[in-house]
N, C-alpha and C positions, 0 to 999 in steps of 0.2 A: 504493500500499501505507500502510495505519494503522498506526504504531507505538502499542504498548500504553502503558499509564501508568506512573508512576515506579516501582511496585512491582516489576516487570518488570525493570527497571533494576539495582535494588538485589540484586535477587536472581540474576541475571548477575554482578554484581562480587564477589558473594562465593562463587560456585562457582568451581573450579579450572579452569586452561586447560591443557587436554590438551597432554603434552608433545610438543613437533613442530609443534604449529597454527599457533605464529608466523610459523615457517619456511615453512610450506606455502603462506597466506596472502600471503605475499610473492614466492613464487616463480610464481604462478598467472599465468598468461599471459592476456591478453585474448583473446576468439573471434575465430577468423580473419573478417576482412571476406570478403564474396561476390566474385566476379572484379567487375572494372569494367565495368558495365553501359551505358555509352557509348563505349566500343570498339571498332573491328570492324565498325560500322554502314555497312552498304554502300550505294552510291549509285548505281542503275542509270537512264539515260536511254533510254527507247525510241524510236521512229521519230517517232512521232506526238508528241513533246514531255514524255510524259508523265515525270514523275520519281517513283520508287520507291526507300524505304529500307526496308532488309532488316536485320533483326538476328533471329539467333539467340539465345534464351537455355535452355539447358538446365534439362531439370530444375523446370522453371516450369508444364507440362502444359498451357499455357492458350496462347491468342494473342489478340492486339489487332490489328484489320486497321482503317485509317484513312485517310479522303481528306479533306485540308485544301486549301481554296480561299480567297485572301486579300481576296475579296469579301465583304461583306455589307451590312448597312442602309444605310451611306454611299451605295452604289451605287443605291439605289432614287430613281427618279424624283420629283420633284417633284409632289405631288398622287396620286401611287402607292406611299405610303409602304406599307412591308410587303411588296412585290414580293418580294424577298429571302425574306422568310422563307415567303411562299405558295410560291413555287417550291420551296423545301425539304420543305415539305408534298407537293407535288404528286409528289416523288419517288416516296414509298410508295404513289400511288394505284394503280388497275387498271390492269394492264398483261398483255398478250397472252392477255386472257379469264380471269385471276387475280385475284378480290377483295383489296382491301388488307386485310382480314382475313386471308387465306391466306399473304397472301407474308408478314406480321408473324410468324404461326402457326409457318412453316416454320423460322427458326431460333429461335424460344420452344421450340417442343419438343424441339431438340436442346440445350437448357438454355443457350443463350446471351442474350445483351442485347446490343440495338443502340439507339441514338438519333440525334438531328443536332441542330444548334444553329448559331442566325446570331446573331452579334452586330455590330457596328459594323464592322470591317473583317475580317470572317473568316465563313466557311461551313464546318461540322467536320462530318462524319458518320464514326461509328463502329460496329464491330460487335466482341464480347467473346464468346469461346466456347473448349471444348475443343478443343485442339490437334489429334486426330484428325478435328476438323470442319472444317479451316483451308480445306481447298479448296473445299469446299461454301458456306463463308460469302463466300470469296472472290468467287466466281460470283455469288452471291446480292446482294452488296453493287454487283456491277459491274451485275448488272441494273435494282437503283434509280437507280443513275447514267448508265445508258444513255439515249439518247432516247425519248423518247415520244410517243407522239400525245395529245394534249392537247384535249381537246372540250367543248363546254359544259357536259354532264350531271357529266361529273368534276371540272370546275371548281365546280359547284354543291353537290356534295356537299362538297369539302372547304373551301368558305368559310366552313362552318359552324363546325367543329375552329380553324380558325384564329381567328374571332371569339370564340371561348370564351377560348381560349389569351389573346388580347391584350384580353379585356373591352370589346372595342368594341359600341358601342351609338348610337343616334342621338343628338344632342344636345338637350338641353332648355335652357329660357330661361337657366338658370345657366349652363351649360355654354357659350352662344354668348356672354351677358358676360364670362367669362372668358377665351375666345379670342381676342375683339376688343375687350377694353377691360381688363379685369384686367392679360393678359400679351398683348398684340399683340404678331406678329412685329417690328413697325418700333420697337417703345419695349422690346424685352427687350436686357439689358445683355450683352454677348458672354460666351459661355462660354470657358472655361479654352483649348481647342484651336483656337478664330477667334481670340484675341487672344494667344497665343502663338508659334501654327503660321501663323495664315491659316487656317485649315481651315474648310468653311463644312457644317456639322451638323443633324442633323436638329433639335437644340433652338434652332436658329434660324428652323423653318417653321413654317408654321399646320398642324401635325398634327392630323388628325380621323381616326383609325384607321376609323373607321364608313364615313363617306365614300371613304377611298381605299380601302379592302378592296374595297367592293363596284364601284369602278371600274377593278377589273384583269381586264382580258379573257382567253381562252385565247391570243388573240394576247402578248398583254405576259409573258405566262408563258414562251411559245415563244422570245419575244425575249430576254429574260433569259437563260433556259438559253442559247440559241447563242450571246449575247454571252459569258458569266462561265464558262459548262462549260466550258472547253476544257481539253483535256489537258497543255496547256505549262502552264497553270497549276495543275494540281492537284500535289500530294504523297499519294505513295501510299507508308503505309507499314505495314509488316509484323513485328509484333516478337512473337516466341516462341518454343516449342519445335516448331519447324518445318525442314521439310525443304526447302535452297535451291533445291534442282534443279525439284522437282515446283511449288513455289512459285513461280518463274520461268515456268515453261510453264504454269502456269495464268493468270498476267498475260497472257503472249502471246497466249493464245483470248481475253480478255477487255476488260480496261483498254487494252492496247494497241491493241486494234482501234478504238479511238474516234477518230472523224474529227479531223483536227487544223484547225484554224481559229485566226483570229489571236487571239494575247494581248490582250487588253485592258487591261494593268497600266501605270498611270501615276502618276509618284511624284509626281506634282503639283506647283505652284511654291509651296515651302513658305517661308514669310517669320520670319524672325528680330528680333524687336524689338530684340535688342543692349543690353538692359539689365538692370539688377537690378530686381528688383519686390519691394516687402513691402507685407503686406496685414495689418493691425490690427484687431481687434473685439473687443467686449465682449459677452458672454451669460450668461446662468444656467445654469452648470455648475459640478461639482466640481473638475476641474482645469483644469490649460490645454492646450489642444489646440494641438500644433506641428505644423507638414507643412512639409517643403523638399523643394522638386523641381529637379530639375536637366533642360536639355531637350538632346535632339540632333535635329537636321535631317537628313535624308538617311540614315537608318540602313543600316547597312551589316553585313555578317555577321560582322568583328572586332568592330563596336562593339557588337552584339547580344552576344556572347561573352562579352565584357569587362564589359559592364552589369551582365551575370548575376554573373561574379567579383567585380566590387566590389561590388553590391548584397551578395552572401549574406556575405563577409568585413567589412562595414560592420555588418550585421543583429549577427552574433555579438559582436562588439568593442562595440557601442554596448549589448546586452542584457547583456554580462557585466558592465558598468563600472555602468549603470542601473536593472537589474532584479536582477541577482544577486550584486549586493554589497552590505554590509552598511547603506548610507545608500541605500536603495530611492527611487529618484525613480518609474518606472513599474511598471508591469503588464505591458507589454510594447512594444518601438517597433518597427514594421514600416519593412521595406526591402526595396521590391521594385520590378521594371520594369514600366512601362505602356508599350505597343504601339498606333499606331494608323497604319497604313501605313507610311509613311518616315518616321514623327514617331515619337518615344519619349522616355518622360523617368523617372529613377532619383528614386523618390519616400522621403523617410525621414518616417515620421509616429506619432502617439501623442498619448495623453494623458501629460501629466506633472504630478506634483506641484506645486503653485502654491508650495511654500515652496522648493521646490528647481530652481525652472524655470531660475533665471538659471544656476546651476552646470550643469544639465543642457543647457541651450541651448551653454555653454561646452565641455563637452565635446565634443556632436556636433560643432560646427564646429573643435574642434581635430582629431577623429579624421577630417576631411574635407581638415583642410591638412595632418596628417601623409599623407592619401593624396596630395596634391597636390606635395607634397615631397620624398614618399620617407623621411621622416624616422622612421619606426619603429626601434627597435631590432630588428635581423637575427634573432634569435633569437627574440623575441615574435610577430613577422611571421611568421617559418616557423611558430612552433607553432599559431597562428591558421588559417594557410593549409592546414597539414595535418588541423587538426580540420575544417575546413570540406569537404576533398577526401573524408574519412572518413566525414562524414554525407551527402554527395551519394552517394557509391557504396554506404551502405548503404540509404538510403531511395529509390533509384531500378532496385533490382535486379527489377523485374517489367514485365510487358508491359504493364499498367494505368499503372504509373509512364510509362515513356516515352512511352506515348499522351498521357498529359498534358504532357509537355513538348512534343510536337508541338503539341498543343492552345493551349498558351498562351504558349509561346516561339518555335517553328522552322514554323509554319504558312506562312510568306510563303517562298515560293521563290524570288522575285525578292531577298531576302534572305539567304534560307540556302541555298545549292546543295548541302553536303554536312552530315549532322548531325553537331555539335562535339561532340569529346570530353571533357566538361566537367571530369571527373575528372582527365584527364591535364592539363588547361590550367592546372587548379586546383593538382595535385601540382606544376608546374615553375615555375608563373608568379612573377617574380622582383617584386620592390618596385619599381625599376627601371622594370619594362613598367607596372606598374600606376599609380607616376608620371606616365610619357607619356602614357596614357589620362589621367588625371582631371584632368592639368593644364589638359588642353582641355574635356574633357567635364562636370568639374566647376567650371567658372568660374566667377564672381560674377556676369557677364554673363548669365549661361544662370541663373540660379539665381531661383525664383520662391517665397519666403516666405510662410506665412500663420500668424498667430497668432490663437487665440481667447482670451482671457483670463475668467475669473470676474467676472462683475459686480461691483463694489463698493458698489452702492447696492442695500437690502434691495427687493422689488417693492412691498410697500406704501409704504415711503419713496417711491420712483420714481410711484406712482401719487399722491402727495400735492405732489410736483415738477411732476407736468405739471398737476393743477390750479389749482398756483400761479401757476406761466407764463400757463396760460389766462385765469386770473382778471387776471393783469396786462397782457396782452394788450388785453383787452376793455376794461381801462380806460384804456390807454393810447391806445388807437384815439377812447376817449370824449374822452379832451383832446384828440385833434387834429383831430376832426372838428366838434365843439359849440364855439357860439357863444354869446356874451353878447350878451342882448335886452333890451331896455327894455320890459317888458310893461305897462309903463303907458301907452303908447300903443295898444293893441291893442284894434280896434274889432268885429274879426269872425274866427270859427274855424270851421271846417265839415271833414268827410271825403271824400275822393273818393269816390262811387258807382262803382265799377268793376264794368260787365257781368260776369256769371258766366265766359262764353265768354273774353272778354278778359283777365280774369284769371287763366285756364286758360292763356291762349296766352302769355300775360307771363310766370308763373310756370313755365311748362314751356321758356319760353325761357331764364330764368335757370339752371335745373335742367341745362340742356344744356350753358349756357357754362360753369356748376360744371363739371359732370363732364368736358367736355372740357379745359379748363382745369387741373381738379385734378390728371387722368392725366398732363399736360405735366408740372405742377410736381413731380410726384414723380417721374417720369422724371429729369428735370433734378435732385431729389434724390439719385435714385439714383446717378446717374451723377458727380455730385461727391464721393458719399460713396464709392464704388467707386475711384474713378480719381484722388480728390485725398487726402480724410480718410483713406482709411485707410491712405496710405502712413507718418501720422504715429503714432509710439507714445507719443502723451498722451491719457489719458482726459478730461482738462478741457478741451485742443483740441477734440476729436472731438464730446464731449457738448455742449460752447457752442454749436458749431455747429448739432447738430440741435436744440439749444434755439431758435437763431433761426431755423430752418425752422419749427418749430411755431408761432413767434408770428408769423413772417410771414404763415404759410397762414391763421390765425384773422383778420390784418387783412386779407387778400386777400376771405376771406370777407364779413367786415362790409364792405368797400366792394362786395361784388358787390349785397350788399342796400342800400345807399344806391343804388342805381340804381332803387330803386320807392317813386313816390310816393307819401303817405299822406294828405296832409292840405294846407290852406291857409290860412295866417293872413294877416290884413288889419291894418294900421296905418297911422297916421295919413301917412305919408310913405313906405308900401312894400308890398310884398306879399313872403311869406316862403312858399317851396312846401318842406315837411317829407319827408322820405324815412323809409324804414324803419329804419335804423341811423342814427342821429344827424346826418346830413349835412343840411344846407339849402340853398338856394338864395335869393337875394337879389333883389328886382327893385324898384331905387327908382321911384318915382312918375312920375318923368320920362322913363321906359324905355316905359312902357307906352304905344304907339302906336294900338291898336284891341283894343277888347273888345267882345262883345256875344253874342248867342247865334245859332249856326248849325246846320244839318240835316249829315247823312251824306255826301251830294253835294257841298256846297261847301268839305266838309274833304278825306276819302279818297277823292273822285274828283277832286279837283284838284292842282296842284304844290305847294301850301302844304305838304302830306303829308311832305313832301321831311325838313321842320326843324321837324317838328311831333311831339310826343309827345303822341299820342292815347290818350288812357283813357276814352274812351266813344264810342258809334256815331252816335248822334244820330238813330235813325231811329224810335222812336215819338212821342219830343218832341226838341225841338232843345238843346243843351248848351253850355255855356260855351266861348267863343273867346277866348283871351287870346295876344296878340301882341306881342313886344318890338321896341326899336331894333332890333335885333341882326339880327333876321329869325327867329328862334327864338319856337316858338308852345306852346300848350299849348290841348286840346281836352278837357274834361273834365265832368263832372254833380255837382251837389252837391243836397242838400235842398232847399234854398230858390234856385233857379237865379236867379229876377228879384231877388232882395236884393242878392245878391251882385254881379249885372252892373250893377247902378244904383251899388252902393260902389264900383265898381272905375271906373265913367264917370267919378264924381263926384272920384276920387282922380285919375285921369289930367289931370285937369285944373286942380287946386287947387294954388295956391304951397305949398313946402314951410313948413312950421311951425319957428318958431325954435327951437334946441339946447333941449333940458330938462339937468337932472341926470339920468343915467343912472340906472337903478334896475334893473342886470342880474339876469335869471332866466334857469332853462334850461326851456323848455316840454316 
């Protein structure tokens, strides 16, 4: 609601206040809260292992029926990613002679809505409908989830919708380059789940949705369904204005008849690095991004509930101090719980004003420490706890709200057997209870902090700095590689005449070396930056290291170009082989043991090729062959090869001239 301008305020101040109005306003009581929606959720376990949560919410006139499975994309076999997603789609395919369109229309015609969702560690189906149609919806959802015959025709019809949804398409050239060069699985940095929990996720795979989707067969779909869609892994939740007896009777006729099978749940071998980790970065942004995550391994029912309680309490207290106070430091600070199988973490994150970041971080850390030690004033703690409990009660009194709690927090029956009464827990939880939980769960050795500061250097200035460093790197390489030469003794200069096929082969080889070496070098830089440099909260240190990486890369590029010969210089006492970038190889006259003209067969087809730098083929005409005393040789062609051979022969037999005063120049 928007309040009018200042004129209305003046008018209101001038009008007389009716007698008795202040007393009425003071005596007005807040509206009564709805009943506790979390209370009295009944847990029923059927003979086939199916777990059902039943909760009646009177006067809501609707019902939500959902089925949760604690298996999703993480269960996809390698090379057949999207199998969990495809299996979910096949649940809505033609069944018992009824077309897919008719299956969906039967719910929609009654004013209901339905959907399904597959995420990393869960698959969730739901139907929302008027309470009078609840029994029909139960039967409908059972038929969707019951065993279906899966044939090739049905699979072919469903493959295209899945492909459209995930935007699957055949890889083209740049896609292959991206998949196997830019981000190959072997050179990807470990993601958060692998680094902190030891979980292998799809992020570490060669994920090619088009190929994996087209590899999925009817046998794969039947196998996935038989393995994971088992009653003992399911949580069926029925929430709304529905009768208990008729609901349970319908479940007995439907879901309770699903055949029992072995439960595939495996909590996995989670690995705790047992250390505090901080990562600091700089980026072009308007504020400071802050994220602190506290990890839990082997999530239990009690852990899950206390995580929710702690996250809600932290959210309120932090936003009261950092968002709603006079000295605002953030628009909103998020406090949430993220789960994956038996792993979970509590995350506090948001954008913070850079001028107030230091103070804001102190407040965040002080609040966490207060929870660890139970040092909040009791009255203050009780007031915040009661406020959060009221919010939970008011926000959750609907079938859809409780369904959402099942989907995001209580979908894994191996963690949550009973539906927890969050309002009752929040109403009664003591500071000592939170202290006992937080002292272990929010311990520093389980904390991962990420901070991204605004970059202190403007983009234009950064471009100038990069250009300056590049120029300095080239200058330094020139100083290191160039050598002074007495040009007064030069007798002959010629460029190598390299045949085009050999030039392409040599250039291609250098390109491959540069591409592979460059990618490996980038991986090394990436690991160095993420695993070591990011731990230091120092812009100077980090970006000095990045500047060194840039200079090293340029220098290595120059060194790679120095492997390509360009011309030959003959002096009166030596021969100099010049390369593309500054480098030269000196051959004293006394080291030349053989020179002359040779053809292809005497070089390329002989063992001398093993220690030879071949720059010519010698097919149509002979080329110059020069061998040093150390066994290394050169096979090349120049414009006047006879003249050069004669000069080299003369040089190799001539005595060394007496030293002269050098006149150093750089050819």
